[in-house]
N, C-alpha and C positions, 0 to 999 in steps of 0.2 A: 418858490411859492409866489403866486401872483397876488398882489394886494390890489384887489379890484378897485377899491376906493382911490388908491394912488393913481392907478391907470386911468380911471375916469376923470380924476381931478386934472391930470396932465392933459388929457384930450380937451377938456373944457377950457383950460388955460390957453392951450394952443388956438382953439377956435376964437376965443375972445381977443387974442393977440393978432388975429388975422393970418395965422400960419396957413400956408398952402395946404389944401385938403390932401393932396398926394403925399406930402411930407408927413402929415398926421397919420395917414393910413400906413405908410412905410414904418413909422415908429411903432404903431400898434402891432403890425405883423412881426417886427423884430422882437418886441416884448414878449409876445406869445411864443415865438420860437425859442427865445432864451429860457423862458419858464419851463417849456416842455423838455428842453435839453437838460436843464438843472434837475428837474424831477426824475428823469430817466437816469441821470448820473447818480442820484441819491438811491434809487432803486437798485442800481447795479452794485453800489457799495454795500447796501444792507442785505440784498438777496441774491447777488450774483447774476442778475438778469442782464443778458447781452443782446437780446432781440426785442424789437419794437414793432408792433403791428398797428397800423392806422386804419380806423374804420369810423363810420359815423358821418353825419352830414357836414360837420365842420371841415372835414378833409376833402370836401368837394371844392374848397377854395384852393385852386391850383398853386397860387403863389405861396400860401401858408404851408401847404404840403411840401412843396419843393424846398423852401427855406429850411423847414424843420427836418425833413428827411436828409438833406445834404449835411446839415450840421451834426446830426446824429451819426451819419456814416463817418464823418471826419472824426468823431469822438470814439469810433470803434464799434458802433452798434451795427447789427444786421437789421435792416429796415424792410418791412413788408407792407405793401399797399394793395388795395383792391385792384383786381385785374378783370375778373369775369363777373363779379357781383357788384352792384352799386354801393357807393359809400353811404348812401342815405338809409332811410328806414327799411328798405328791402334787404340790405346787407345786414342790418342789425337783427331783423327778424330771422334771417337764416342762421346767424350766429347763435341766437337764443334757442332755436330749434335744435341745433347741433349739440349745444350744452345739455339741453333737456334730454335728448336721446342718449347721450353719454352717461347721464345720471341714472337712467332707467336700465342701462345695460349691466 
């Protein structure tokens, strides 16, 4: 679980200390990666989930996507990402349409 308050406090502390912005950004990305891997691990333990699908605008961040997907693969997950559909709102809308169509069937 990401404790957003702790994450933001750390960033603020780094900024005030004059930490290089690149280092702050790298820490942020690694924190998000670790939280995602931890959450997926918990879901695997509780529900047997072994596949992860990335979608949505946050996964347009190539660095975050690669860091997280790589870590999840190393942890034994099958990882799927957008290929033909955009990761942003267009992809989300398509996913919502597919779910709605499946519910109507």
